[in-house]
Backbone and ligand atoms as CSV (ligand in chain L), in Angstrom:
chain,resi,resn,atom,element,x,y,z
A,1,MET,N,N,129.622,-142.459,60.664
A,1,MET,CA,C,130.645,-141.961,59.752
A,1,MET,C,C,130.060,-141.349,58.500
A,2,PRO,N,N,129.037,-141.878,57.618
A,2,PRO,CA,C,128.510,-141.323,56.580
A,2,PRO,C,C,127.789,-139.841,56.994
A,3,VAL,N,N,127.167,-140.022,58.154
A,3,VAL,CA,C,126.623,-138.783,58.633
A,3,VAL,C,C,127.633,-137.655,58.672
A,4,LEU,N,N,128.769,-137.963,59.315
A,4,LEU,CA,C,129.857,-136.963,59.438
A,4,LEU,C,C,130.284,-136.429,58.158
A,5,VAL,N,N,130.451,-137.207,57.212
A,5,VAL,CA,C,130.878,-136.806,55.827
A,5,VAL,C,C,129.812,-135.877,55.198
A,6,PHE,N,N,128.604,-136.228,55.528
A,6,PHE,CA,C,127.294,-135.399,55.017
A,6,PHE,C,C,127.486,-134.038,55.653
A,7,VAL,N,N,127.702,-133.940,56.885
A,7,VAL,CA,C,127.712,-132.708,57.623
A,7,VAL,C,C,128.832,-131.856,57.144
A,8,VAL,N,N,129.966,-132.457,56.882
A,8,VAL,CA,C,131.188,-131.658,56.367
A,8,VAL,C,C,130.940,-131.099,54.964
A,9,ILE,N,N,130.351,-132.028,54.163
A,9,ILE,CA,C,130.129,-131.564,52.735
A,9,ILE,C,C,129.055,-130.220,52.766
A,10,CYS,N,N,128.034,-130.379,53.636
A,10,CYS,CA,C,127.054,-129.345,53.785
A,10,CYS,C,C,127.616,-128.109,54.296
A,11,THR,N,N,128.498,-128.258,55.282
A,11,THR,CA,C,129.011,-127.021,56.091
A,11,THR,C,C,130.054,-126.373,54.939
A,12,SER,N,N,130.845,-127.215,54.256
A,12,SER,CA,C,131.780,-126.586,53.344
A,12,SER,C,C,131.069,-125.870,52.137
A,13,PHE,N,N,129.913,-126.413,51.861
A,13,PHE,CA,C,129.132,-125.732,50.697
A,13,PHE,C,C,128.586,-124.365,51.275
A,14,LEU,N,N,128.188,-124.460,52.442
A,14,LEU,CA,C,127.625,-123.140,52.937
A,14,LEU,C,C,128.680,-122.112,53.234
A,15,LEU,N,N,129.860,-122.515,53.684
A,15,LEU,CA,C,130.911,-121.551,53.834
A,15,LEU,C,C,131.334,-121.009,52.489
A,16,PHE,N,N,131.352,-121.863,51.622
A,16,PHE,CA,C,131.839,-121.360,50.139
A,16,PHE,C,C,130.826,-120.414,49.671
A,17,ASP,N,N,129.525,-120.729,49.775
A,17,ASP,CA,C,128.620,-119.861,49.203
A,17,ASP,C,C,128.536,-118.571,49.862
A,18,SER,N,N,128.612,-118.665,51.230
A,18,SER,CA,C,128.369,-117.408,52.053
A,18,SER,C,C,129.626,-116.469,51.797
A,19,SER,N,N,130.659,-116.879,51.381
A,19,SER,CA,C,131.858,-116.003,51.052
A,19,SER,C,C,131.550,-115.015,49.962
A,20,GLY,N,N,130.604,-115.450,49.088
A,20,GLY,CA,C,130.125,-114.468,48.149
A,20,GLY,C,C,131.133,-113.907,47.282
A,21,ARG,N,N,132.235,-114.476,46.867
A,21,ARG,CA,C,133.256,-114.005,46.132
A,21,ARG,C,C,133.127,-114.743,44.578
A,22,GLY,N,N,133.015,-114.110,43.663
A,22,GLY,CA,C,132.965,-114.729,42.413
A,22,GLY,C,C,134.430,-114.771,41.945
A,23,TYR,N,N,134.691,-115.743,41.057
A,23,TYR,CA,C,136.091,-115.884,40.371
A,23,TYR,C,C,136.037,-116.544,39.056
A,24,TYR,N,N,137.027,-116.166,38.355
A,24,TYR,CA,C,137.267,-116.862,37.054
A,24,TYR,C,C,138.501,-117.745,37.101
A,25,ASN,N,N,138.426,-118.961,36.908
A,25,ASN,CA,C,139.586,-119.836,36.872
A,25,ASN,C,C,139.968,-120.074,35.441
A,26,PRO,N,N,141.144,-119.421,35.154
A,26,PRO,CA,C,141.637,-119.533,33.710
A,26,PRO,C,C,142.056,-120.968,33.317
A,27,VAL,N,N,142.516,-121.796,34.160
A,27,VAL,CA,C,142.956,-123.185,33.794
A,27,VAL,C,C,141.631,-123.904,33.229
A,28,PHE,N,N,140.556,-123.868,33.878
A,28,PHE,CA,C,139.590,-124.699,33.448
A,28,PHE,C,C,138.489,-123.832,32.747
A,29,ARG,N,N,138.796,-122.537,32.627
A,29,ARG,CA,C,137.649,-121.565,31.961
A,29,ARG,C,C,136.466,-121.680,32.773
A,30,ARG,N,N,136.566,-121.665,34.005
A,30,ARG,CA,C,135.399,-121.772,34.708
A,30,ARG,C,C,135.087,-120.534,35.557
A,31,ILE,N,N,133.632,-120.158,35.476
A,31,ILE,CA,C,133.226,-118.999,36.288
A,31,ILE,C,C,132.517,-119.468,37.461
A,32,VAL,N,N,132.703,-118.921,38.544
A,32,VAL,CA,C,131.830,-118.999,39.697
A,32,VAL,C,C,131.387,-117.638,40.007
A,33,CYS,N,N,130.088,-117.512,40.139
A,33,CYS,CA,C,129.605,-116.067,40.410
A,33,CYS,C,C,128.106,-116.359,41.111
A,34,HIS,N,N,127.593,-115.100,41.781
A,34,HIS,CA,C,126.491,-115.376,42.604
A,34,HIS,C,C,125.330,-114.311,42.179
A,35,ASP,N,N,125.661,-113.280,41.508
A,35,ASP,CA,C,124.648,-112.417,41.055
A,35,ASP,C,C,125.036,-111.823,39.582
A,36,SER,N,N,124.104,-111.072,39.042
A,36,SER,CA,C,124.494,-110.715,37.671
A,36,SER,C,C,125.747,-109.859,37.567
A,37,GLY,N,N,125.882,-108.836,38.529
A,37,GLY,CA,C,126.968,-107.873,38.481
A,37,GLY,C,C,128.265,-108.716,38.579
A,38,GLU,N,N,128.280,-109.577,39.499
A,38,GLU,CA,C,129.391,-110.445,39.794
A,38,GLU,C,C,129.775,-111.364,38.578
A,39,CYS,N,N,128.771,-111.815,37.851
A,39,CYS,CA,C,128.924,-112.683,36.788
A,39,CYS,C,C,129.334,-111.820,35.534
A,40,LEU,N,N,128.867,-110.675,35.350
A,40,LEU,CA,C,129.537,-109.815,34.298
A,40,LEU,C,C,130.861,-109.520,34.461
A,41,HIS,N,N,131.330,-109.288,35.599
A,41,HIS,CA,C,132.736,-108.993,36.016
A,41,HIS,C,C,133.570,-110.191,35.543
A,42,GLU,N,N,133.182,-111.315,36.037
A,42,GLU,CA,C,133.863,-112.618,35.850
A,42,GLU,C,C,133.757,-112.891,34.219
A,43,ILE,N,N,132.664,-112.605,33.670
A,43,ILE,CA,C,132.690,-112.870,32.076
A,43,ILE,C,C,133.680,-111.971,31.526
A,44,GLY,N,N,133.916,-110.801,32.037
A,44,GLY,CA,C,134.909,-109.897,31.496
A,44,GLY,C,C,136.357,-110.488,31.603
A,45,HIS,N,N,136.635,-111.247,32.621
A,45,HIS,CA,C,137.905,-111.813,32.627
A,45,HIS,C,C,137.941,-113.111,31.761
A,46,ALA,N,N,136.743,-113.782,31.386
A,46,ALA,CA,C,136.820,-114.855,30.447
A,46,ALA,C,C,137.132,-114.131,29.075
A,47,SER,N,N,136.450,-113.084,28.646
A,47,SER,CA,C,136.762,-112.397,27.342
A,47,SER,C,C,138.175,-111.974,27.395
A,48,ASP,N,N,138.703,-111.323,28.377
A,48,ASP,CA,C,140.056,-110.964,28.334
A,48,ASP,C,C,141.004,-112.121,28.057
A,49,HIS,N,N,140.692,-113.288,28.799
A,49,HIS,CA,C,141.588,-114.487,28.520
A,49,HIS,C,C,141.520,-114.851,26.944
A,50,ARG,N,N,140.219,-115.010,26.692
A,50,ARG,CA,C,139.985,-115.329,25.135
A,50,ARG,C,C,140.765,-114.465,24.195
A,51,MET,N,N,140.890,-113.109,24.516
A,51,MET,CA,C,141.508,-112.085,23.629
A,51,MET,C,C,143.121,-112.069,23.964
A,52,GLY,N,N,143.601,-113.142,24.636
A,52,GLY,CA,C,144.905,-113.165,24.933
A,52,GLY,C,C,145.452,-112.241,25.992
A,53,TRP,N,N,144.559,-111.981,27.024
A,53,TRP,CA,C,144.832,-111.062,28.173
A,53,TRP,C,C,145.191,-109.724,27.582
A,54,ILE,N,N,144.142,-109.220,26.672
A,54,ILE,CA,C,144.467,-108.018,25.959
A,54,ILE,C,C,144.381,-106.743,26.871
A,55,SER,N,N,143.921,-106.887,28.077
A,55,SER,CA,C,143.939,-105.857,29.061
A,55,SER,C,C,145.249,-105.492,29.424
A,56,GLU,N,N,146.368,-106.344,29.091
A,56,GLU,CA,C,147.742,-105.980,29.406
A,56,GLU,C,C,148.454,-105.416,28.233
A,57,SER,N,N,147.830,-105.326,27.097
A,57,SER,CA,C,148.499,-104.716,25.878
A,57,SER,C,C,148.642,-103.201,25.941
A,58,ASN,N,N,149.631,-102.917,25.208
A,58,ASN,CA,C,149.850,-101.332,25.124
A,58,ASN,C,C,148.701,-100.640,24.313
A,59,GLU,N,N,148.098,-101.413,23.405
A,59,GLU,CA,C,147.064,-100.889,22.638
A,59,GLU,C,C,145.772,-100.493,23.626
A,60,PHE,N,N,145.402,-101.449,24.446
A,60,PHE,CA,C,144.304,-101.234,25.394
A,60,PHE,C,C,144.659,-100.146,26.294
A,61,HIS,N,N,145.901,-100.027,26.912
A,61,HIS,CA,C,146.322,-98.870,27.698
A,61,HIS,C,C,146.289,-97.575,26.896
A,62,GLN,N,N,146.743,-97.580,25.697
A,62,GLN,CA,C,146.638,-96.388,24.948
A,62,GLN,C,C,145.234,-95.970,24.731
A,63,SER,N,N,144.282,-96.894,24.362
A,63,SER,CA,C,142.804,-96.479,24.364
A,63,SER,C,C,142.322,-95.860,25.672
A,64,LEU,N,N,142.690,-96.359,26.653
A,64,LEU,CA,C,142.220,-95.938,28.017
A,64,LEU,C,C,142.667,-94.535,28.199
A,65,PHE,N,N,144.098,-94.177,27.818
A,65,PHE,CA,C,144.578,-92.750,28.033
A,65,PHE,C,C,143.784,-91.933,26.913
A,66,TYR,N,N,143.855,-92.389,25.760
A,66,TYR,CA,C,143.147,-91.560,24.779
A,66,TYR,C,C,141.802,-91.321,25.029
A,67,PHE,N,N,140.925,-92.313,25.470
A,67,PHE,CA,C,139.467,-91.978,25.856
A,67,PHE,C,C,139.269,-90.987,26.910
A,68,THR,N,N,140.162,-91.068,27.936
A,68,THR,CA,C,139.971,-90.096,29.039
A,68,THR,C,C,140.591,-88.794,28.657
A,69,TYR,N,N,141.591,-88.688,27.826
A,69,TYR,CA,C,142.187,-87.544,27.331
A,69,TYR,C,C,141.266,-86.689,26.475
A,70,VAL,N,N,140.734,-87.399,25.577
A,70,VAL,CA,C,139.721,-86.639,24.578
A,70,VAL,C,C,138.554,-86.271,25.322
A,71,ASP,N,N,137.976,-87.161,26.251
A,71,ASP,CA,C,136.713,-86.715,27.018
A,71,ASP,C,C,137.072,-85.524,27.737
A,72,TYR,N,N,138.135,-85.623,28.639
A,72,TYR,CA,C,138.391,-84.667,29.565
A,72,TYR,C,C,139.025,-83.399,29.096
A,73,THR,N,N,139.951,-83.519,28.250
A,73,THR,CA,C,140.849,-82.327,27.742
A,73,THR,C,C,140.079,-81.590,26.619
A,74,LEU,N,N,139.674,-82.257,25.642
A,74,LEU,CA,C,139.205,-81.679,24.512
A,74,LEU,C,C,137.707,-81.223,24.644
A,75,VAL,N,N,136.954,-81.921,25.511
A,75,VAL,CA,C,135.510,-81.433,25.782
A,75,VAL,C,C,135.559,-80.289,26.659
A,76,GLY,N,N,136.637,-80.166,27.397
A,76,GLY,CA,C,136.539,-79.025,28.497
A,76,GLY,C,C,136.406,-79.559,29.795
A,77,ASN,N,N,135.327,-80.473,29.893
A,77,ASN,CA,C,135.156,-81.157,31.103
A,77,ASN,C,C,134.687,-82.515,30.828
A,78,SER,N,N,134.630,-83.398,31.849
A,78,SER,CA,C,134.182,-84.786,31.480
A,78,SER,C,C,132.880,-84.927,31.127
A,79,SER,N,N,132.322,-85.441,30.026
A,79,SER,CA,C,131.205,-85.471,29.675
A,79,SER,C,C,130.675,-86.955,29.804
A,80,HIS,N,N,131.522,-87.901,29.906
A,80,HIS,CA,C,131.273,-89.320,30.010
A,80,HIS,C,C,131.459,-89.946,31.339
A,81,PRO,N,N,130.535,-90.546,31.954
A,81,PRO,CA,C,130.681,-91.043,33.168
A,81,PRO,C,C,131.864,-92.031,33.347
A,82,TRP,N,N,132.235,-92.775,32.359
A,82,TRP,CA,C,133.399,-93.637,32.488
A,82,TRP,C,C,134.707,-92.947,32.688
A,83,THR,N,N,134.836,-91.660,32.195
A,83,THR,CA,C,136.027,-91.017,32.361
A,83,THR,C,C,136.647,-90.965,33.905
A,84,GLY,N,N,135.661,-90.547,34.765
A,84,GLY,CA,C,136.096,-90.344,36.167
A,84,GLY,C,C,136.269,-91.837,36.818
A,85,ARG,N,N,135.540,-92.737,36.404
A,85,ARG,CA,C,135.625,-94.130,36.831
A,85,ARG,C,C,137.005,-94.600,36.398
A,86,ILE,N,N,137.422,-94.293,35.235
A,86,ILE,CA,C,138.667,-94.927,34.724
A,86,ILE,C,C,139.885,-94.268,35.460
A,87,LEU,N,N,139.768,-92.836,35.485
A,87,LEU,CA,C,140.807,-92.039,36.145
A,87,LEU,C,C,141.031,-92.467,37.594
A,88,PHE,N,N,139.921,-92.633,38.235
A,88,PHE,CA,C,140.144,-92.946,39.704
A,88,PHE,C,C,140.152,-94.342,40.094
A,89,TYR,N,N,140.305,-95.330,38.887
A,89,TYR,CA,C,140.421,-96.762,39.249
A,89,TYR,C,C,141.673,-97.002,40.046
A,90,PRO,N,N,141.647,-97.795,40.931
A,90,PRO,CA,C,142.816,-98.272,41.651
A,90,PRO,C,C,143.985,-98.615,40.649
A,91,CYS,N,N,145.011,-98.062,40.882
A,91,CYS,CA,C,146.320,-98.226,40.069
A,91,CYS,C,C,146.262,-97.689,38.653
A,92,PHE,N,N,145.429,-96.930,38.279
A,92,PHE,CA,C,145.199,-96.362,36.986
A,92,PHE,C,C,146.546,-95.615,36.551
A,93,PHE,N,N,147.033,-94.730,37.633
A,93,PHE,CA,C,148.184,-93.829,37.464
A,93,PHE,C,C,149.417,-94.437,37.960
A,94,SER,N,N,149.491,-95.810,38.088
A,94,SER,CA,C,150.784,-96.419,38.629
A,94,SER,C,C,151.157,-97.588,37.893
A,95,PRO,N,N,152.442,-98.069,37.916
A,95,PRO,CA,C,152.805,-99.257,37.155
A,95,PRO,C,C,151.987,-100.444,37.333
A,96,CYS,N,N,151.161,-100.665,38.338
A,96,CYS,CA,C,150.441,-101.671,38.427
A,96,CYS,C,C,149.317,-101.790,37.318
A,97,LEU,N,N,148.994,-100.783,36.606
A,97,LEU,CA,C,148.107,-100.932,35.593
A,97,LEU,C,C,148.625,-102.052,34.607
A,98,THR,N,N,149.872,-102.178,34.484
A,98,THR,CA,C,150.519,-103.026,33.500
A,98,THR,C,C,150.953,-104.370,34.158
A,99,GLU,N,N,150.912,-104.489,35.402
A,99,GLU,CA,C,151.201,-105.703,36.010
A,99,GLU,C,C,150.236,-106.706,35.911
A,100,LYS,N,N,150.688,-107.965,35.888
A,100,LYS,CA,C,149.664,-109.071,35.873
A,100,LYS,C,C,149.062,-109.006,37.425
A,101,ASN,N,N,147.737,-109.203,37.519
A,101,ASN,CA,C,147.072,-109.168,38.670
A,101,ASN,C,C,146.609,-110.534,39.199
A,102,PRO,N,N,147.377,-111.090,40.217
A,102,PRO,CA,C,147.129,-112.404,40.693
A,102,PRO,C,C,145.860,-112.506,41.320
A,103,THR,N,N,145.180,-111.475,41.662
A,103,THR,CA,C,143.777,-111.602,42.345
A,103,THR,C,C,142.771,-112.450,41.347
A,104,VAL,N,N,143.150,-112.380,40.101
A,104,VAL,CA,C,142.172,-112.977,39.128
A,104,VAL,C,C,142.115,-114.420,39.387
A,105,TRP,N,N,143.138,-115.079,39.975
A,105,TRP,CA,C,143.252,-116.565,40.026
A,105,TRP,C,C,142.218,-117.038,41.255
A,106,GLY,N,N,141.787,-116.160,42.190
A,106,GLY,CA,C,141.073,-116.898,43.177
A,106,GLY,C,C,140.380,-115.815,44.063
A,107,PHE,N,N,140.613,-116.127,45.309
A,107,PHE,CA,C,139.811,-115.341,46.410
A,107,PHE,C,C,140.788,-114.233,46.831
A,108,GLY,N,N,141.411,-113.536,45.984
A,108,GLY,CA,C,142.396,-112.537,46.479
A,108,GLY,C,C,141.813,-111.354,47.083
A,109,THR,N,N,142.578,-110.625,47.744
A,109,THR,CA,C,141.886,-109.457,48.574
A,109,THR,C,C,142.195,-108.243,47.908
A,110,GLY,N,N,143.163,-108.154,47.082
A,110,GLY,CA,C,143.444,-106.829,46.203
A,110,GLY,C,C,142.658,-106.751,44.922
A,111,TRP,N,N,142.585,-105.589,44.560
A,111,TRP,CA,C,141.912,-105.208,43.244
A,111,TRP,C,C,142.403,-104.073,42.659
A,112,GLY,N,N,142.150,-103.777,41.417
A,112,GLY,CA,C,142.748,-102.721,40.741
A,112,GLY,C,C,143.586,-103.249,39.600
A,113,GLY,N,N,144.276,-102.312,38.768
A,113,GLY,CA,C,144.918,-102.773,37.780
A,113,GLY,C,C,144.213,-103.002,36.465
A,114,GLY,N,N,144.896,-103.264,35.388
A,114,GLY,CA,C,144.321,-103.335,33.915
A,114,GLY,C,C,143.348,-104.519,33.939
A,115,ARG,N,N,143.751,-105.673,34.503
A,115,ARG,CA,C,142.688,-106.743,34.345
A,115,ARG,C,C,141.373,-106.522,35.163
A,116,GLU,N,N,141.461,-106.013,36.268
A,116,GLU,CA,C,140.189,-105.674,36.993
A,116,GLU,C,C,139.356,-104.602,36.376
A,117,LEU,N,N,140.190,-103.533,35.821
A,117,LEU,CA,C,139.386,-102.420,35.120
A,117,LEU,C,C,138.647,-103.047,33.869
A,118,TYR,N,N,139.377,-103.843,33.183
A,118,TYR,CA,C,138.770,-104.390,31.898
A,118,TYR,C,C,137.442,-105.071,32.242
A,119,ALA,N,N,137.537,-105.990,33.353
A,119,ALA,CA,C,136.439,-106.787,33.720
A,119,ALA,C,C,135.324,-105.923,34.199
A,120,ASP,N,N,135.717,-104.839,34.938
A,120,ASP,CA,C,134.531,-103.936,35.406
A,120,ASP,C,C,133.968,-103.118,34.099
A,121,MET,N,N,134.718,-102.936,33.153
A,121,MET,CA,C,134.262,-102.164,32.116
A,121,MET,C,C,133.063,-103.044,31.399
A,122,LEU,N,N,133.265,-104.316,31.416
A,122,LEU,CA,C,131.997,-105.148,30.912
A,122,LEU,C,C,130.833,-105.034,31.862
A,123,LEU,N,N,131.199,-105.025,32.928
A,123,LEU,CA,C,129.957,-104.636,34.107
A,123,LEU,C,C,129.300,-103.408,33.852
A,124,TRP,N,N,130.121,-102.392,33.566
A,124,TRP,CA,C,129.673,-101.063,33.435
A,124,TRP,C,C,128.648,-101.015,32.162
A,125,SER,N,N,129.173,-101.759,31.168
A,125,SER,CA,C,128.427,-101.775,29.914
A,125,SER,C,C,127.107,-102.588,29.890
A,126,ASP,N,N,126.900,-103.193,31.027
A,126,ASP,CA,C,125.838,-104.244,31.258
A,126,ASP,C,C,125.966,-105.455,30.242
A,127,GLY,N,N,127.121,-105.681,29.864
A,127,GLY,CA,C,127.408,-106.642,28.841
A,127,GLY,C,C,126.887,-106.453,27.472
A,128,LYS,N,N,126.761,-105.229,27.046
A,128,LYS,CA,C,126.195,-104.882,25.776
A,128,LYS,C,C,127.117,-103.886,25.048
A,129,PRO,N,N,127.407,-104.344,23.810
A,129,PRO,CA,C,128.411,-103.581,23.067
A,129,PRO,C,C,127.934,-102.103,22.675
A,130,GLU,N,N,126.637,-101.947,22.786
A,130,GLU,CA,C,126.195,-100.528,22.329
A,130,GLU,C,C,126.301,-99.619,23.638
A,131,ASN,N,N,126.419,-100.148,24.820
A,131,ASN,CA,C,126.837,-99.411,26.012
A,131,ASN,C,C,128.174,-99.117,26.291
A,132,MET,N,N,129.109,-99.714,25.460
A,132,MET,CA,C,130.553,-99.706,25.624
A,132,MET,C,C,130.994,-98.518,24.734
A,133,PRO,N,N,131.784,-97.596,25.100
A,133,PRO,CA,C,132.406,-96.725,24.286
A,133,PRO,C,C,133.202,-97.264,23.124
A,134,VAL,N,N,132.975,-96.682,21.925
A,134,VAL,CA,C,133.358,-97.255,20.705
A,134,VAL,C,C,134.868,-97.529,20.660
A,135,GLU,N,N,135.652,-96.734,21.474
A,135,GLU,CA,C,137.102,-96.942,21.519
A,135,GLU,C,C,137.537,-98.280,22.079
A,136,PHE,N,N,136.536,-98.914,22.929
A,136,PHE,CA,C,136.883,-100.169,23.654
A,136,PHE,C,C,136.298,-101.390,23.218
A,137,ARG,N,N,135.209,-101.240,22.206
A,137,ARG,CA,C,134.558,-102.363,21.841
A,137,ARG,C,C,135.404,-103.574,21.128
A,138,GLU,N,N,136.282,-103.162,20.471
A,138,GLU,CA,C,137.197,-104.280,19.687
A,138,GLU,C,C,138.036,-105.010,20.675
A,139,TYR,N,N,138.069,-104.659,22.012
A,139,TYR,CA,C,138.937,-105.407,22.908
A,139,TYR,C,C,138.133,-106.657,23.594
A,140,PHE,N,N,136.912,-106.620,23.273
A,140,PHE,CA,C,135.956,-107.637,23.901
A,140,PHE,C,C,135.460,-108.732,22.823
A,141,ASP,N,N,135.302,-109.932,23.232
A,141,ASP,CA,C,134.844,-110.990,22.496
A,141,ASP,C,C,133.344,-111.025,22.684
A,142,TRP,N,N,132.595,-110.337,21.936
A,142,TRP,CA,C,131.189,-110.189,22.185
A,142,TRP,C,C,130.413,-111.512,22.016
A,143,ASP,N,N,130.779,-112.261,21.213
A,143,ASP,CA,C,130.233,-113.617,20.898
A,143,ASP,C,C,130.254,-114.506,22.310
A,144,LEU,N,N,131.518,-114.476,22.703
A,144,LEU,CA,C,131.850,-115.347,23.991
A,144,LEU,C,C,130.974,-114.741,25.088
A,145,VAL,N,N,130.922,-113.235,25.199
A,145,VAL,CA,C,130.282,-112.525,26.207
A,145,VAL,C,C,128.781,-112.990,26.256
A,146,SER,N,N,128.145,-112.818,24.962
A,146,SER,CA,C,126.683,-113.184,24.862
A,146,SER,C,C,126.459,-114.760,25.405
A,147,ARG,N,N,127.289,-115.611,24.919
A,147,ARG,CA,C,127.101,-116.988,25.279
A,147,ARG,C,C,127.186,-117.195,26.760
A,148,LEU,N,N,128.187,-116.539,27.355
A,148,LEU,CA,C,128.367,-116.781,28.880
A,148,LEU,C,C,127.201,-116.064,29.600
A,149,ILE,N,N,126.706,-114.880,29.010
A,149,ILE,CA,C,125.462,-114.232,29.755
A,149,ILE,C,C,124.521,-115.302,29.732
A,150,GLU,N,N,124.139,-115.871,28.612
A,150,GLU,CA,C,123.076,-116.926,28.545
A,150,GLU,C,C,123.322,-117.932,29.651
A,151,LYS,N,N,124.524,-118.383,29.578
A,151,LYS,CA,C,124.882,-119.626,30.379
A,151,LYS,C,C,124.778,-119.243,32.013
A,152,TYR,N,N,125.345,-118.106,32.290
A,152,TYR,CA,C,125.455,-117.649,33.837
A,152,TYR,C,C,124.500,-116.757,34.405
A,153,ILE,N,N,123.832,-115.944,33.372
A,153,ILE,CA,C,122.853,-115.021,34.041
A,153,ILE,C,C,121.532,-115.176,33.602
A,154,GLU,N,N,121.262,-115.523,32.366
A,154,GLU,CA,C,119.891,-115.744,31.976
A,154,GLU,C,C,119.545,-117.322,31.856
A,155,ARG,N,N,119.834,-117.814,32.960
A,155,ARG,CA,C,119.481,-119.330,32.962
A,155,ARG,C,C,118.085,-119.655,33.382
L,1,ZN,ZN,ZN,138.119,-109.512,38.891
């Protein structure tokens, strides 16, 4: 019997690990991730949570529209690589930008929307404020980000 329990534990661990999906659990403020890119994305969700899910605020959405408008319209063509990424991000031009995204909670299949875009922006910046366009820096808790990078990536 103990052997069977041992086998079950080992098997479930392997299944879990090979699924390869990171996630952020907001109830326990716990991150599970497997590589630095995945960890940065999940740290993004933790920063969003700490900031009161600021990715769902009008201010954040206005900054997204302002950034892409200024970069694309006033400059004449897009000079910043993030403009295309933001404009073509799933759900950017639909109401789901402002909807809560349940995929944050676990192994969801969908992606897109404001929460996922916010988390990916931290990934695009490589977790560094100097790589983040100045319009978005205030929306991230950089103290928390650097602490979580130390904990989950630079261990
Ligand atoms: Zn996510």
